[in-house]
N, C-alpha and C positions, 0 to 999 in steps of 0.2 A: 188645796185639793179637797173636795168634799169626801167625807168618809162614809161608806155604806156598810151596813151590818153584814156579817158573814152568815150565809144561809146554807145549811147542810141538808141535802135531800137523802133520804134512806135511813133506816133504823141502825143505830150504832151497834157494831158487833155482829150484825147480820151477815152471814156468808152466803155467797152464791157461787155456782161453778163458773169458772172462766170460759169465755167463748172461744178461746184459742187465737191463733195467729191468722190474720187475713191472708188471702192468696197472694196479694201484693207483698205483704210483709214476709211471707214464707219464701218467696222468690228472692227477695233481697237478703234475708238472713242466710240463705244458702251461700251467699257470696262471702260471708264473714269467715275469717280464718282464726285458728287458735292463736292466743298471744304467745310471743317469744320473749323469754327472759334472758337477761345477761347481767354482767357486772353493773353496779350502779353508775348511772350517767346523769349528770346534773342538767336539769331542764330549766329554762327561763322563759318568762312570758313577756309579751309586749303590751298587755292590756293595762288600763288604769285600775286603781284599787276599787274594790267592790265591798261595801259594808254589808256584813252578813248578820241578820238578826238571829238571836238564839231563842230556843224555847225556854220555858220557865219551870216546868215540873216534870221530872223523869217518869212519874207515875202515869202520865197520860199516854206514854208511848211504850211502856214495858208490857209485853204480852207474849207469852210463849216460853217454852223451856229451852235450856241450853242443850246443845248436842256436841258430840265429840269433834265434829268438823264444822267450822264456821262457814255459813252460806256466803255466796258471793253477793255483795250489795249491788242493787241495780236502781238506777233513776232514769226514767224515759220522759222526755219532753216532746210531745207530739202536736205539731201545728197542722197536720193533715186531716185528722179524723173528724173534727168539728169545725164548721165555718165560723162559729160564733165564740168559741172559747178555746183556750190552750189546755190540752189534756196532759196531766202529769201522773205518772205511775211510779210507785215506790215499792220495792220488794227487798226483804232480807229474810229469806226462808219463812219460818212461822213466827218470827220474833217481834214483828211490828203489830201494834194495836191500832187505835183509831187515829193516831197522829194529831190529836187536837191541838197540841202546842205548836206543831209544825204549821198547822193552818193559821194559828194566831200569829206566828212569825211571818207568814206570807202577807197577812193583812197589814202588818207593819211596813211592808214594801209598797202599799197602796193598791193591794189586790183584793178581790173577792173570791172566795171559794163558793161557787154557786151550786155545786153538786159534788157529793163524795160517795164512793161505794167501795166495797171490799169483796173480792172474789177469791176463790180457793182452787188451786189445782195441785199437781204433784210437786211443783217447785215452791209452794208456799202461798202466803197471803199477798195479794196484789191490791194495794191501796191506790185508788184512782181519784184524782181531783179534776174538776172542770174549773178553770180559773179565768177571770176577766179583770181588766183594769177598773179600779173604782171610779176613776175620772171619766171614763167613756162607756163603760159597760161592754166593751169589746175585748177580743182576744189580744194577747200581748204581741206587739209588732216591733219591739225594740230589743236587739240582740243583747245589749248590756243588761236589760231587765231580765231577760230569759236566763242569762248567766248568773245573775244575782239569785234567781229562784233556785237554780241548780245548786249553787254553793250553800244557800240557806238550808235546803233539804239535807245535803250531805253533812253540813256542820251539825245539825240537830241529830242526825243518825249517829254520828260519831260521839256526840256528847252523852247520849243515853244508851248507846250500844258500843262501848269502847272497843270491844272485840272486832268491830268492823274496820277500825282504824288501819290495821295491818293488811287489810284486804283491798283498800282504796288508795289510789295514787294521791288523793287529797289528804290521806293520813299524815303525810309529811308536812302538810301546811297547818291543818286544823287539829290533828289528833295526838293522843299520847304516845302512839307507837307507829313509826313509819313502816312501810312494807319492807320486808327483809331483802327483797330483790326489786329491781326496777325493770320496766320494759325497755328493751333496746329499741330506741325510736327508729333506727335505720332498718331493722328487721321487721318491726311491727307495723310500719306505715304502709298501707295499701290504698290505692286510689283507682277507682273504676268509674267510667262514665258510659251511660247507655242512652240511646234514643228513647223518648217516652212520648211519642206522638209528634205532630208537626210543629208544635209551639213550645216544647220544653224538653230538657234532658234530665236524666236522674244521675246525680253525683253521689257516690258512695265513698266515704273516707273512714278508714280505721287507723288509729294511731295511739301512741301513749297519751294518757290523760294528764292534764295539768289545769290549774286555775286560769281562767280567761280564755280557754281554748275555743269555746263557741264564738265569742266575739272576734277573736283573731281569724278564725276560718271565714266568717262572713266578710270581714274587712279585706282579707287577701283575695276573695272572689270578686268583691266589688271593685277593688283597685284595678282590675283588668276589664272593667265595664261589663261584667256579667251580672245579671240580676238574679237574686235569690228570691224565688216566689213563695216557697213553703218548705217544710221538711220535718225531720225528727232528729233529735240528738240524744243518744243513749250513753249513760255512764255505766259501765259494767266492770266493777273491780278496778284493775289497773288500766283498762282500755277505755277510749271514747270511740263511739261509732256514730257517724253522722250520715244522714240521707237527705240531700237537698234537691228540690226541683229548681232547675236553673234555666235561664234563657238568655239569648243575646238579641236585642232589638225585637223581642216578641217571637223569636224563632228558636228552634232546636239548635244546639251547637254543632258547627261543622267539625269534621275530623281534625282539621288543622287547629281550630280553637280548642277542641277537647285536649289536644296534646299540649297546647300552651297552658291551659288550666292545670292539667296534671303535673307538668313540670314546675309551674310556679308554686303549687301547693306542696309538692315534695320538697322543693328547696326551702320553703318557709318552715315547714314542719320539722325539718332536720336541723335547722339553724335558727332557733329563736334568738332575738336580737337584744333585748334589754335586760337590765339587772333585776335580780330577785327583789330588790328593794322597792320595785314598782308595786309589789304587793306588801 
């Protein structure tokens, strides 16, 4: 695979106001529910192992002061906003800097960061990257690579901000401190499907996060011959929140097929199948 140089647009450390949530995003965010906590329940994943590159220097990502309350870590992978690149947004209150080492780790996955920016609002600094595959110059279309991107970012965040470990479901896998409580997957799992025009539907899934979840969701949808066209996958503390545009034979899902999809995902999410050793 030919390797291309990482190019970063925008002045490092320059902050601009965030533009806010789009009308579409606000409508869907309104569907999301607060997480429900319960006694620890062991979750297992059915995905194959993903090798996660680590960053090399803590100094590159340390920026911001400690507060009494640790902020909720957030990682958003957006396949909708840009037709030519995958957009990744990373937030940890005001504690993240330019994430140069994270960009270097993404390059080790065969990716280019073609643009980077930082904006500031009341929730903290939002680091945004536009990412393409080095081999094609196009956005990422492989769910396994998207999951590797997500785990790489979370791994590096935990490595240089260990306090985030107890706030993330992935802290039990990568971090020094697992969350004190785990999300009750039966209570936390919510699945909604809406018509989104004549050619596609919008699938909204909220559930307990775990390694490999993005890959497993796409596989579970594809297994019943439903096509995933695009979407967004958010890691928010202990929860994962997915929004997928889906279709069946180029058309929106019928009510009957919506019910089949909802039942299949609910059954799959509540009953992961393989051993923890697969990671």
